[in-house]
C-alpha positions as CSV (number, residue, x, y, z in Angstrom):
1,M,-0.1,-0.1,0.0
2,V,2.8,2.6,1.1
3,G,4.8,1.6,-2.5
4,D,1.4,2.0,-4.5
5,L,0.5,5.4,-2.4
6,C,4.6,6.8,-2.6
7,M,4.1,6.0,-6.9
8,I,1.1,8.1,-7.0
9,L,2.4,11.1,-5.0
10,A,5.5,10.8,-6.9
11,A,3.5,11.3,-10.0
12,A,1.9,13.8,-8.8
13,T,4.8,15.9,-7.9
14,V,6.5,15.7,-10.9
15,T,3.1,16.6,-12.8
16,E,3.3,19.8,-10.5
17,L,7.0,20.9,-11.2
18,Y,6.2,19.8,-15.1
19,H,3.5,21.8,-15.1
20,A,4.2,25.0,-13.1
21,G,7.9,24.5,-12.3
22,A,6.9,24.4,-8.3
23,I,4.6,22.2,-6.1
24,D,1.6,23.6,-5.7
25,I,-0.2,21.7,-2.5
26,D,-3.7,23.9,-3.2
27,D,-3.8,23.2,-6.6
28,A,-3.2,19.4,-6.2
29,N,-7.0,18.5,-6.3
30,L,-6.6,15.3,-8.7
31,P,-4.2,13.6,-6.3
32,H,-6.0,14.3,-3.3
33,V,-9.4,12.5,-4.9
34,V,-7.3,10.2,-6.4
35,L,-5.4,8.5,-3.5
36,P,-8.2,7.5,-1.1
37,A,-10.2,6.5,-3.9
38,Y,-7.1,4.1,-5.2
39,L,-7.0,2.2,-2.0
40,L,-10.4,1.4,-1.9
41,A,-10.6,0.3,-5.2
42,A,-7.6,-1.9,-4.8
43,W,-8.9,-3.2,-1.5
44,R,-12.3,-4.6,-3.0
45,L,-10.4,-5.7,-6.3
46,G,-7.6,-7.8,-4.1
47,A,-4.5,-5.9,-5.4
48,Y,-2.9,-7.0,-1.7
49,R,-3.7,-10.0,-1.6
50,L,-1.0,-13.1,-1.8
51,G,-2.0,-14.8,-5.0
52,A,-2.6,-11.1,-6.6
53,L,0.9,-9.9,-5.9
54,R,2.7,-13.1,-6.9
55,S,1.1,-12.9,-10.2
56,V,2.7,-10.3,-12.5
57,S,-0.3,-10.0,-14.5
58,L,-3.0,-9.8,-12.1
59,S,-1.0,-8.2,-10.1
60,L,-0.8,-5.0,-12.9
61,R,-4.1,-5.7,-14.2
62,T,-5.6,-4.7,-10.8
63,A,-3.5,-2.0,-9.9
64,L,-4.4,-0.2,-13.2
65,M,-7.9,-0.7,-13.0
66,S,-7.9,0.4,-9.8
67,L,-5.8,3.9,-10.9
68,A,-9.0,3.9,-14.0
69,A,-11.1,4.0,-11.8
70,A,-10.2,6.7,-8.9
71,V,-8.7,8.6,-12.1
72,G,-12.6,8.4,-13.7
73,L,-13.9,9.2,-9.9
74,A,-11.6,12.3,-10.0
75,L,-13.0,14.1,-12.8
76,F,-16.4,12.6,-12.5
77,A,-16.2,14.9,-9.0
78,A,-14.8,17.6,-10.7
79,F,-18.0,17.9,-13.7
80,A,-20.4,17.1,-10.7
81,F,-18.8,20.3,-8.6
82,N,-18.0,22.2,-11.5
83,V,-14.3,22.7,-10.8
84,T,-13.0,21.0,-14.1
85,A,-10.9,24.3,-14.1
86,S,-8.7,22.7,-11.7
87,V,-8.9,19.5,-12.7
88,W,-9.5,19.0,-16.0
89,R,-6.4,20.1,-17.5
90,E,-3.4,18.7,-20.3
91,D,-1.6,17.5,-16.6
92,T,-4.3,14.7,-16.3
93,L,-3.1,12.2,-18.8
94,F,0.3,12.8,-17.9
95,F,-0.2,12.3,-14.2
96,S,-1.9,9.3,-14.6
97,A,0.6,8.1,-17.4
98,L,3.3,8.6,-14.4
99,A,1.1,7.1,-12.1
100,A,0.5,3.5,-14.4
101,A,4.5,3.6,-15.0
102,G,5.0,3.6,-11.3
103,L,2.9,0.8,-10.3
104,V,3.7,-1.1,-13.3
105,L,7.7,-1.1,-12.0
106,L,6.7,-1.0,-8.5
107,R,4.7,-4.2,-8.5
108,W,6.5,-6.0,-11.8
109,G,9.4,-6.2,-8.9
110,V,7.4,-7.2,-5.9
111,A,5.7,-10.3,-7.7
112,A,9.5,-11.2,-8.5
113,G,10.9,-10.6,-5.7
114,M,8.2,-13.1,-4.3
115,L,8.2,-15.7,-6.5
116,R,12.5,-15.7,-6.1
117,K,11.3,-16.3,-1.9
118,D,8.5,-18.3,-2.3
119,G,8.7,-21.4,-0.3
120,K,11.9,-20.0,1.6
121,T,10.4,-17.9,4.0
122,K,11.0,-19.1,7.8
123,P,8.0,-18.8,10.0
124,R,8.6,-18.1,13.5
125,I,7.7,-21.6,15.4
126,V,6.9,-22.7,18.7
127,L,7.3,-26.2,20.2
128,L,4.9,-27.1,23.0
129,G,5.1,-30.7,24.6
130,D,7.1,-33.3,26.9
131,E,10.9,-34.5,27.2
132,S,10.2,-37.6,25.1
133,V,9.0,-36.4,21.5
134,R,12.1,-34.2,19.9
135,L,12.8,-32.7,16.5
136,N,15.5,-32.2,14.5
137,R,15.7,-28.2,15.8
138,D,16.5,-25.7,13.0
139,R,16.4,-21.5,13.1
140,R,12.5,-21.6,12.5
141,V,12.5,-22.8,15.4
142,A,12.0,-20.0,17.3
143,A,11.1,-21.5,21.3
144,D,10.8,-25.0,23.3
145,F,8.6,-25.1,26.2
146,N,8.5,-28.6,28.1
147,V,5.8,-29.0,29.7
148,R,7.1,-30.7,32.7
149,A,9.9,-28.2,33.7
150,C,7.4,-25.2,33.2
151,N,4.8,-27.4,35.4
152,W,2.2,-26.6,33.2
153,Q,-1.1,-28.5,33.6
154,P,-3.7,-28.5,30.6
155,V,-6.4,-26.7,32.7
156,E,-8.9,-24.0,32.0
157,S,-10.0,-22.7,35.4
158,D,-7.0,-20.9,36.1
159,P,-6.9,-17.5,34.4
160,N,-3.6,-16.8,35.8
161,F,-2.1,-19.9,33.8
162,L,-3.6,-19.1,30.7
163,N,-2.4,-15.5,31.0
164,E,1.2,-17.3,31.0
165,L,0.8,-19.7,28.5
166,S,-0.3,-17.0,26.2
167,E,2.3,-14.4,26.9
168,A,5.3,-17.8,26.2
169,V,3.8,-18.4,23.0
170,A,2.6,-14.6,22.0
171,G,3.9,-13.8,18.3
172,S,4.3,-17.0,16.9
173,D,3.5,-17.8,13.7
174,R,2.6,-21.2,14.5
175,I,2.1,-23.4,17.4
176,V,3.5,-27.2,17.3
177,L,2.4,-29.7,19.9
178,S,4.8,-32.1,20.7
179,F,3.8,-35.2,23.0
180,L,4.1,-38.7,22.6
181,D,1.3,-39.6,25.1
182,V,-1.7,-39.4,22.6
183,E,-4.4,-38.8,25.6
184,E,-1.7,-36.1,26.9
185,R,-1.4,-34.5,23.6
186,R,-5.3,-34.2,23.0
187,Q,-6.0,-32.4,26.6
188,W,-3.7,-29.6,25.3
189,A,-4.8,-29.5,21.8
190,R,-8.2,-29.4,23.5
191,L,-6.8,-26.5,25.7
192,L,-5.1,-24.4,23.1
193,I,-8.3,-24.7,20.6
194,E,-10.4,-23.1,23.8
195,I,-8.5,-19.7,23.9
196,G,-8.7,-19.3,20.4
197,F,-5.0,-20.4,18.7
198,E,-4.0,-21.8,15.4
199,I,-2.1,-25.1,16.8
200,E,-0.8,-28.0,14.9
201,L,-0.4,-31.9,16.2
202,L,2.7,-33.5,15.0
203,E,1.0,-37.0,14.1
204,P,-2.5,-37.5,12.4
205,G,-4.9,-39.9,14.0
206,L,-7.0,-37.1,15.6
207,A,-10.2,-37.1,14.0
208,D,-12.5,-36.2,16.5
209,L,-10.9,-32.6,16.7
210,H,-12.4,-32.2,13.1
211,P,-8.8,-31.2,11.6
212,R,-8.8,-27.7,9.4
213,S,-6.0,-29.1,6.9
214,L,-2.7,-30.9,6.7
215,R,0.6,-29.1,6.7
216,Y,4.7,-30.1,7.3
217,L,7.2,-29.8,9.8
218,D,10.2,-30.7,8.1
219,S,9.3,-34.3,6.8
220,T,6.9,-35.0,9.9
221,P,2.6,-34.3,9.0
222,T,0.9,-32.0,11.3
223,L,-2.7,-31.5,11.3
224,V,-4.2,-28.0,11.7
225,V,-7.1,-28.8,14.3
226,S,-8.1,-25.2,14.7
227,A,-7.8,-21.4,13.1
228,E,-8.4,-18.1,14.5
229,P,-11.5,-16.7,13.8
230,L,-10.7,-14.0,11.2
231,T,-8.2,-14.2,8.5
232,L,-5.3,-11.6,8.3
233,R,-7.7,-9.4,6.1
234,K,-10.5,-9.1,8.0
235,R,-8.3,-8.4,11.2
236,A,-7.0,-5.6,9.0
237,L,-10.4,-4.0,7.8
238,K,-12.1,-4.8,11.8
239,R,-8.5,-2.1,12.9
240,A,-8.6,-0.1,10.3
241,F,-12.6,0.5,11.2
242,D,-11.7,0.8,14.9
243,L,-8.9,3.4,14.2
244,M,-11.0,5.7,12.1
245,L,-14.0,5.8,14.3
246,V,-11.5,7.1,17.2
247,L,-9.8,9.4,14.9
248,V,-13.1,10.9,13.3
249,S,-14.5,11.4,17.2
250,A,-11.3,12.6,18.9
251,P,-12.9,16.3,18.9
252,V,-15.5,15.4,20.4
253,V,-14.4,12.7,22.6
254,L,-11.7,14.4,23.9
255,P,-13.1,17.6,25.1
256,L,-15.7,15.9,27.0
257,V,-13.5,13.3,28.8
258,G,-11.3,16.2,30.1
259,I,-14.6,17.7,31.3
260,L,-15.7,14.6,33.2
261,A,-12.5,14.1,34.9
262,I,-12.7,17.7,36.5
263,L,-16.2,17.3,37.2
264,I,-15.0,13.6,38.3
265,R,-12.2,15.4,40.8
266,L,-14.9,17.7,42.4
267,D,-17.7,15.4,42.6
268,S,-15.8,12.7,45.0
269,P,-11.6,12.9,46.3
270,G,-9.8,9.8,44.6
271,P,-8.5,9.2,41.1
272,V,-10.1,10.7,37.8
273,F,-9.1,6.9,36.3
274,F,-10.6,3.4,37.9
275,V,-8.4,0.8,36.2
276,Q,-9.0,-2.7,36.3
277,R,-7.3,-6.4,35.3
278,R,-9.9,-7.9,33.3
279,I,-9.3,-11.2,30.3
280,G,-8.8,-10.0,27.2
281,A,-7.9,-11.5,23.5
282,N,-6.2,-15.1,23.9
283,N,-7.0,-15.1,27.6
284,R,-4.3,-12.3,28.1
285,Y,-4.7,-9.9,30.8
286,F,-5.0,-6.1,30.1
287,D,-5.9,-3.1,32.1
288,C,-9.1,-1.9,31.6
289,I,-9.6,2.0,31.8
290,K,-12.8,3.4,32.8
291,F,-14.4,7.0,34.6
292,R,-14.4,6.2,38.7
293,T,-17.6,5.9,39.7
294,M,-17.1,4.6,43.0
295,R,-15.4,6.0,46.0
296,A,-11.9,5.2,46.3
297,D,-11.6,3.8,49.4
298,L,-14.8,1.4,48.5
299,A,-13.6,0.5,45.0
300,D,-13.8,-3.2,44.6
301,A,-10.7,-3.9,41.9
302,A,-10.9,-7.7,41.5
303,G,-14.9,-7.1,40.6
304,T,-16.1,-9.9,43.3
305,R,-19.0,-7.8,44.7
306,L,-21.8,-7.3,41.6
307,T,-22.8,-3.2,41.6
308,E,-26.7,-3.1,43.1
309,R,-29.2,-1.0,42.3
310,D,-29.1,2.2,44.7
311,D,-25.2,1.1,45.6
312,P,-23.6,2.8,48.5
313,R,-20.4,2.7,47.1
314,I,-21.5,4.7,44.0
315,T,-20.7,8.4,44.1
316,R,-23.1,11.1,43.1
317,L,-22.0,11.4,39.6
318,G,-21.1,8.0,39.5
319,H,-24.8,7.0,39.3
320,F,-24.8,9.5,36.1
321,L,-22.1,8.2,34.2
322,R,-22.9,4.1,34.7
323,H,-26.5,5.5,33.6
324,T,-25.7,6.9,30.3
325,S,-22.2,4.0,30.0
326,L,-20.3,7.9,29.6
327,D,-18.1,6.0,32.4
328,E,-16.9,3.8,29.4
329,L,-15.8,6.5,27.5
330,P,-11.7,6.1,28.5
331,Q,-11.7,2.6,27.0
332,L,-11.4,4.4,23.9
333,W,-7.6,4.7,24.8
334,N,-7.8,0.9,25.3
335,V,-8.9,0.5,21.5
336,V,-5.9,2.9,20.3
337,R,-3.5,0.4,22.1
338,D,-5.0,-2.8,20.3
339,E,-6.3,-4.2,23.5
340,M,-9.4,-3.5,23.1
341,S,-12.4,-3.1,19.6
342,L,-15.6,-0.8,19.2
343,V,-17.1,-4.2,18.9
344,G,-16.5,-7.2,20.8
345,P,-17.4,-9.9,24.1
346,R,-17.1,-7.4,26.7
347,P,-14.4,-7.8,29.1
348,H,-15.1,-9.5,32.2
349,A,-13.4,-8.9,35.7
350,L,-11.5,-11.4,36.8
351,G,-13.4,-11.9,40.3
352,A,-16.8,-11.8,37.8
353,S,-19.5,-15.0,39.3
354,A,-22.7,-15.8,38.6
355,E,-25.0,-17.4,41.9
356,G,-21.5,-17.9,43.7
357,A,-19.6,-19.4,40.8
358,L,-16.9,-17.9,38.3
359,Y,-18.2,-16.7,34.8
360,W,-15.5,-19.8,33.6
361,E,-17.3,-22.6,35.9
362,V,-20.6,-21.7,34.9
363,V,-20.3,-21.4,31.2
364,P,-17.8,-24.4,30.0
365,A,-17.6,-22.9,26.6
366,Y,-16.8,-19.3,28.3
367,W,-13.3,-19.1,26.9
368,Q,-14.0,-19.9,23.3
369,R,-15.4,-15.8,23.7
370,H,-11.5,-14.4,23.8
371,S,-10.5,-15.8,21.1
372,M,-11.1,-12.3,19.8
373,K,-10.2,-8.9,21.2
374,P,-13.1,-7.4,23.6
375,G,-15.0,-5.1,22.6
376,L,-16.8,-1.4,24.0
377,T,-20.0,-3.0,23.0
378,G,-21.3,-6.1,21.4
379,L,-23.8,-8.3,20.4
380,A,-24.7,-9.6,24.1
381,Q,-25.1,-5.3,24.8
382,I,-27.9,-4.2,21.5
383,R,-29.8,-7.8,23.3
384,G,-30.4,-6.1,26.3
385,Y,-28.3,-8.4,28.3
386,R,-26.4,-5.9,30.9
387,G,-25.5,-5.3,34.5
388,P,-25.1,-8.0,37.1
389,T,-25.4,-11.4,36.9
390,E,-27.7,-12.8,39.5
391,K,-28.6,-15.8,37.6
392,R,-26.5,-18.4,35.2
393,S,-28.9,-17.9,33.0
394,E,-28.0,-14.1,32.4
395,I,-24.3,-14.9,31.9
396,E,-25.2,-17.8,29.5
397,N,-27.1,-15.5,27.3
398,R,-24.0,-13.6,27.0
399,V,-21.8,-16.2,26.2
400,A,-24.4,-17.4,23.4
401,A,-24.6,-13.8,21.9
402,D,-20.4,-13.5,22.2
403,L,-20.3,-16.8,20.7
404,E,-22.7,-15.9,17.4
405,Y,-20.8,-12.9,17.1
406,I,-17.7,-14.3,16.7
407,R,-19.1,-17.0,14.1
408,T,-21.0,-14.2,12.2
409,W,-18.4,-11.4,12.4
410,S,-18.7,-8.7,9.1
411,L,-17.7,-5.1,8.8
412,W,-21.6,-4.9,7.9
413,L,-22.3,-6.4,11.4
414,D,-20.1,-4.0,13.3
415,V,-21.6,-0.8,12.3
416,T,-25.4,-2.6,12.8
417,I,-24.4,-3.1,16.4
418,I,-22.8,0.6,16.8
419,F,-25.9,2.1,15.4
420,R,-28.0,-0.2,17.7
421,T,-25.4,0.6,21.1
422,L,-26.9,4.0,20.2
423,R,-30.7,3.2,21.6
424,V,-29.7,1.2,24.5
425,L,-26.7,3.6,26.2
426,L,-29.5,4.5,28.7
427,H,-30.6,1.1,30.5
428,D,-32.2,0.3,33.4
429,N,-29.8,-2.2,34.3
430,A,-26.9,0.6,34.1
431,F,-26.3,1.2,37.6
């Protein structure tokens, strides 16, 4: 993307120098329209998919079609708004020809380079197993964890262990299980599937896990038994959507945060923000930021005590913030830090419970909801599943909605949830 944009900008610069002898930013209307339009067209036509980038003909065709569509849109807009004098000039064809030549050279070079390196790129591989099975290690194996030495047991009732395991394998391209004992290997596979990692087994034969595909590590076959819920392309699209909305809303949100921060300090002594450790993507902990709505000396960092209606711990301003959901506004910073998304399963406190049992003790599939980043809002929230979880059915309904969201994700679903959230910001269970 950066290479394409640089080629288009270079063509615009050369055109301006050739036309006027100097670069006049205010007069460069055509490139201003072409740049975003080209990106949208190229993304829609699949110009950045690996298959397209590896094929010289497909890469050139998608890039040139995107450029033609972008220039055509710019000219159409110029006619529609009656500003043809600033766009329809002799340098339009010159700019288009230069941009096309630059894109051809760039994409031909990228395709040629990828074809030369195809099959030679070495991913970062993490091995997880016992001391009885060892491979001929090469430079591709970045880490080798012996679960015996680490004193790890494949149990899902301890969030501290899950956090340690998730941090150990973070940043890996492939996670391979190498256990000799079939039953032990099965237990570890089921655990890693539950918490949302893509994993591989060194030996086939585990039909009950419904393998997705077959790969090889050296000459040893591995079975892929799970995959991340979103592809790389979908994750990039979702992340770009989050950052775009945060950036657009910043001029309104930042002054509002400042005003509310002053009011909180005037309302009661203590810090403005309340930071609580919560469970995030792939069961890694993160610090969730909220406006403080309770008295500082009565705040519940672990979240073990449910908030009650007319809770004496909540301050006067805190009632208003919680009822209007404005206490969640600082979590936009978590979105910027890539710890949360605008839409996703809501993050829960470690001590949250229903009928005296922790959430993961109530719902066996609870850990699956963390296979995506938590969100400020989600499918459960717009369906009215908010507030304290006094009954087991309340957390069961939320988890079911979260898993449905993960299975059916689309960008349009995120847009729909955001608009419907505006209708439920004021809720009877928000106290």
